[in-house]
Every structure is written in structure tokens, then in C-alpha cells.
RODO-2510 file (C-alpha; in nm, 4 decimals, decimal comma):
residues 226
     n   res          X          Y          Z
     1     m    12,8130     4,2263     7,0757
     2     g    13,1334     4,4255     6,9219
     3     a    13,2979     4,6379     7,2100
     4     e    13,3332     4,3005     7,4311
     5     g    13,4741     4,1227     7,1795
     6     l    13,7121     4,3262     7,0353
     7     k    13,8524     4,4056     7,4118
     8     r    13,9078     4,0598     7,4214
     9     i    14,0905     4,0350     7,1372
    10     l    14,2985     4,3226     7,1630
    11     d    14,4345     4,1957     7,5016
    12     r    14,5081     3,8606     7,3179
    13     v    14,7031     4,0559     7,0380
    14     h    14,8894     4,2544     7,2845
    15     a    14,9906     3,9382     7,4579
    16     a    15,0711     3,7408     7,1731
    17     c    15,2900     4,0502     7,0294
    18     l    15,5205     4,0657     7,3997
    19     a    15,5255     3,6896     7,4060
    20     s    15,7091     3,7590     7,0354
    21     g    15,8871     4,0077     7,1493
    22     r    15,7075     4,2341     6,9348
    23     d    15,5905     4,6026     6,9802
    24     p    15,1990     4,5971     6,9370
    25     t    15,1889     4,8742     6,8065
    26     g    15,3280     4,7544     6,4583
    27     v    14,9985     4,5341     6,4477
    28     t    14,6948     4,6557     6,3262
    29     l    14,3678     4,5072     6,4053
    30     v    14,1180     4,5247     6,0969
    31     a    13,7448     4,4562     6,2438
    32     v    13,6014     4,1968     5,9884
    33     s    13,2520     4,4127     5,9946
    34     k    13,0937     4,2219     5,6701
    35     t    12,8432     4,0431     5,8341
    36     a    12,8170     4,2522     6,1350
    37     t    12,5042     4,4852     6,2417
    38     d    12,5760     4,8479     6,1836
    39     d    12,5212     4,8763     6,5521
    40     q    12,7918     4,6263     6,6480
    41     v    13,0459     4,8047     6,4093
    42     l    12,9178     5,1382     6,5921
    43     a    13,0360     4,9490     6,9282
    44     a    13,3632     4,8748     6,8293
    45     y    13,4002     5,2723     6,6886
    46     a    13,2618     5,3729     7,0310
    47     a    13,5455     5,1983     7,2221
    48     g    13,7948     5,3576     7,0122
    49     h    13,8487     5,1199     6,7169
    50     r    13,8889     5,2681     6,3635
    51     d    14,0036     5,0045     6,1174
    52     f    13,7454     4,7849     5,9701
    53     g    13,6975     4,5762     5,6838
    54     e    13,4559     4,4576     5,3912
    55     n    13,4318     4,1983     5,1477
    56     r    13,1586     4,3426     4,9231
    57     a    13,1628     4,6743     4,6896
    58     p    12,8047     4,7693     4,7627
    59     d    12,8768     4,7269     5,1258
    60     i    13,1850     4,9708     5,1939
    61     e    13,0459     5,2071     4,9937
    62     r    12,7203     5,2098     5,1807
    63     r    12,8805     5,1887     5,4957
    64     s    13,1327     5,4408     5,4069
    65     q    12,8518     5,6877     5,3694
    66     d    12,6428     5,6044     5,6789
    67     l    12,8572     5,5319     5,9499
    68     p    13,1534     5,7750     6,0775
    69     g    13,3809     5,9894     5,8427
    70     d    13,6874     5,8666     6,0544
    71     i    13,6513     5,5047     6,0125
    72     r    13,9449     5,3697     5,8076
    73     w    13,8250     5,1340     5,5633
    74     h    14,0084     4,8208     5,4449
    75     f    13,8813     4,6231     5,1211
    76     i    13,9507     4,2391     5,1893
    77     g    13,7329     4,0455     4,9311
    78     r    13,8087     3,9923     4,5548
    79     l    13,7165     4,2997     4,3643
    80     q    13,5806     4,2744     4,0214
    81     g    13,7065     4,5593     3,7515
    82     n    13,3762     4,7058     3,7035
    83     k    13,3314     4,8051     4,0966
    84     v    13,6615     4,9606     4,1389
    85     n    13,5382     5,2912     4,1148
    86     r    13,2837     5,2041     4,4238
    87     v    13,5578     5,0932     4,6224
    88     r    13,8698     5,2871     4,5733
    89     p    13,7706     5,6178     4,6871
    90     v    13,6488     5,4971     5,0387
    91     s    13,9672     5,2463     5,0729
    92     r    14,2339     5,3349     5,3233
    93     l    14,4099     4,9856     5,1782
    94     l    14,3301     4,7243     4,9192
    95     h    14,4044     4,3832     5,0655
    96     s    14,3507     4,1814     4,7761
    97     l    14,5300     4,2938     4,4230
    98     d    14,5283     3,9775     4,3028
    99     r    14,5787     3,9830     3,9022
   100     h    14,7224     4,2002     3,6306
   101     d    14,4060     4,3329     3,5431
   102     l    14,2603     4,4377     3,8547
   103     a    14,5759     4,6547     3,8776
   104     r    14,5321     4,8294     3,5480
   105     y    14,1572     4,9244     3,7094
   106     w    14,3083     5,0248     3,9891
   107     a    14,5459     5,3043     3,8444
   108     r    14,2809     5,4099     3,6322
   109     g    14,0648     5,7521     3,7245
   110     e    14,1715     6,0737     3,8777
   111     g    14,2291     6,1200     4,2539
   112     p    14,4216     5,9324     4,4586
   113     h    14,4851     5,5745     4,4586
   114     p    14,5085     5,4216     4,7723
   115     p    14,8129     5,1501     4,8611
   116     v    14,7398     4,7984     4,7908
   117     l    14,8816     4,4451     4,9204
   118     v    14,9045     4,1623     4,6583
   119     q    14,7153     3,8337     4,7661
   120     v    14,9505     3,5575     4,6976
   121     n    14,8229     3,2122     4,6785
   122     i    15,0554     3,0599     4,9449
   123     a    14,9618     2,7145     4,9574
   124     e    14,8512     2,7135     4,5694
   125     e    14,5078     2,5992     4,6294
   126     p    14,3262     2,5490     4,2985
   127     q    13,9870     2,7085     4,4567
   128     k    14,1763     3,0182     4,5997
   129     a    14,2207     3,3628     4,4479
   130     g    14,5528     3,5218     4,4970
   131     v    14,8579     3,5100     4,2785
   132     m    15,1020     3,2346     4,2359
   133     p    15,4623     3,2601     4,5267
   134     d    15,6451     3,2332     4,1593
   135     d    15,4563     3,4871     4,0174
   136     a    15,3916     3,7387     4,2518
   137     a    15,7266     3,9156     4,1571
   138     g    15,5502     4,0023     3,8200
   139     l    15,2029     4,1323     3,9743
   140     v    15,4121     4,3577     4,1737
   141     a    15,6217     4,4947     3,9442
   142     h    15,3194     4,5368     3,7180
   143     c    15,1552     4,7348     3,9846
   144     l    15,4819     4,9550     4,0215
   145     e    15,4857     5,0035     3,6411
   146     l    15,1547     5,1695     3,6945
   147     g    15,2333     5,3637     3,9915
   148     l    15,0387     5,1889     4,2424
   149     e    15,1799     5,1612     4,6196
   150     v    15,2789     4,7976     4,6984
   151     a    15,2425     4,8386     5,0744
   152     g    15,3209     4,4175     5,0811
   153     l    15,1687     4,1320     5,0660
   154     m    14,8076     3,9467     5,1691
   155     t    14,7464     3,5347     5,2125
   156     m    14,4656     3,3135     5,3580
   157     p    14,6309     2,9583     5,4376
   158     p    14,3924     2,6422     5,4197
   159     l    14,1967     2,5755     5,6906
   160     t    14,3141     2,3745     6,0123
   161     a    14,2093     2,2505     6,3427
   162     d    14,5470     2,3141     6,4281
   163     p    14,6855     2,6751     6,4372
   164     e    15,0298     2,5228     6,3546
   165     g    14,9344     2,4097     6,0871
   166     s    14,9089     2,7874     5,9171
   167     r    15,2877     2,8892     6,0716
   168     p    15,4600     2,7158     5,7377
   169     h    15,2303     2,9575     5,5304
   170     f    15,2687     3,2267     5,7183
   171     s    15,6231     3,1639     5,7372
   172     g    15,6504     3,1442     5,3060
   173     l    15,4772     3,4543     5,2997
   174     s    15,7377     3,6444     5,4953
   175     q    15,9618     3,5200     5,3418
   176     l    15,8834     3,6005     5,0064
   177     r    15,7536     3,9411     5,1287
   178     d    16,1876     3,9682     5,2200
   179     t    16,2957     3,8900     4,9166
   180     l    16,0582     4,0757     4,6897
   181     s    16,1808     4,3737     4,9509
   182     a    16,5027     4,3364     4,8924
   183     r    16,4263     4,3304     4,5081
   184     f    16,1655     4,6391     4,4834
   185     g    16,1723     4,8154     4,8302
   186     g    15,9230     4,8662     5,0297
   187     l    15,6281     4,6142     5,0945
   188     g    15,6272     4,6278     5,4626
   189     h    15,3113     4,4827     5,5602
   190     l    15,2144     4,1224     5,5651
   191     s    14,8349     4,1039     5,6053
   192     m    14,7299     3,7352     5,7622
   193     g    14,6228     3,5814     6,0227
   194     m    14,2408     3,5581     6,1562
   195     t    14,0449     3,4275     6,4286
   196     d    14,1189     3,1136     6,4660
   197     d    14,5567     3,1394     6,3671
   198     f    14,6152     3,5122     6,4514
   199     e    14,8549     3,4392     6,7552
   200     v    15,0742     3,2261     6,4804
   201     a    15,0733     3,4822     6,2258
   202     i    15,2122     3,7644     6,4750
   203     a    15,4983     3,5199     6,5756
   204     e    15,5267     3,5328     6,2145
   205     g    15,5362     3,8527     6,1456
   206     a    15,2018     3,9820     6,0703
   207     t    15,1402     4,3722     6,0724
   208     l    14,7905     4,3462     5,9523
   209     l    14,4909     4,0775     6,1340
   210     r    14,1910     4,0315     5,9825
   211     i    13,9022     3,8950     6,2666
   212     g    13,5512     3,9304     6,2199
   213     r    13,4082     3,6293     6,4166
   214     a    13,5891     3,6717     6,7573
   215     i    13,4612     3,9831     6,7473
   216     f    13,1406     4,0170     6,6300
   217     d    12,9684     3,7231     6,7699
   218     g    12,8302     3,4483     6,5093
   219     v    13,0187     3,5816     6,2033
   220     p    13,0962     3,2315     5,9956
   221     q    13,5016     3,2288     5,9115
   222     a    13,5146     3,2847     5,4983
   223     e    13,7635     3,2950     5,2728
   224     t    13,8816     3,6205     5,2532
   225     g    13,8844     3,6855     5,6408
   226     d    13,6742     3,6590     5,9338
***
């Protein structure tokens, strides 16, 4: 599977954008391929998709070498500083910049430094990664001081049986983005919304969706994207 699931989700994304009065071209679907097979990824690629997400350094490193070179790889997982040199050269966007030391690692070394999203623990859950909302401005400022491009914010709301339960968290991230954009400029992207709640995320302004389970059948939901 892969191509069929991709088409179903793209149709739903399109419909959700229209229902919210948004241009569908303003929303990018990141197909989270972390537990999909290479054949599933290639099926989605053959259907025209190019944005894929991985959450482990060895996987994004290998797949960037083994799969077509025009795939745009997004890193969506928690990243250790000593693995940055495996992820940064092959990533289009880092969704999970969650601490000051990771910003310093990302800014080191030669070559281009892909843009980053600051990960915000919008619900302030102790078990989750991400900077607390009150500390997000400090982390954004630190990234900018290092010369990094902060393209926006990312979050993962608490799991809930009702997608509407995610709405206040998505709305909160959107408001925080607007506040930080007024202060720092930029920060256009909101990475939020997974299989169970992406339509709500679109209504609240998501520009990047992280969806895997609904595309690659049987992929379980996990903390950084499903």
C-alpha cells in the first residue's frame, strides 16, 4: 500500500482546505515513512509525492542514499547532537528543534544549514519533548543568533479519542506563532496534525501535516508523527 492511502488522504486534505476557506497549495503533506517499506515509499513516490518524514538518523541517512534523489526528506524525531551530522546534510527541514544545545549542533559545520521548526510542548506534558510555550521566544532568539532560519513551530497535542480535543492546542500554537512572528519576523509554518486530527489542524492553520498510518496501512501512531 502507499499510493492508494496517499490519494485518499490528499483528497481529504483538499476537502478540509476548501471547507476552511484555505488554498490547498498552502498545506504540505509529509508522508511519515518511518515504518513503511521502501516499496511503499516508492509507490507513493511513483504517484507523484515528494515530501517524506523520518524520525531516526540511520533511516533518513540510508533512504536518502537508496531512494530517488529528488525526495524532500523531513526529520521529525527527537535528535541527539552527535547524530546531527548524519541528518543535516540530507534534510529539507528539521521539525523538532527543541533545545538550545541542539541549535548549536545544527549551526556547526560547513555547508548549508536547512531551516528548522521550533518544537513546542504546547500542552506542557512532562513526558513529551519540546520547549515550553513561555520559553519558545528564547529558543527562537537563540536560533536566530546562531544564524539559523526558523521557519515556524511544531507541536504534538495530547492523544484524544475526539479530534476536537486537539483544537485548543492547535489554536494555541497558531497564536504563539503569530506572537513570535510579530517579534522576530518569519515563522510562517505550523507543523501540526496527524492521522486522527489533521482536518482540525488544517482549520487552525497547519501548513505541514505529518501523516503515516493512514497512508502506509498498519503504521502505528507515535510521538513525533504518525
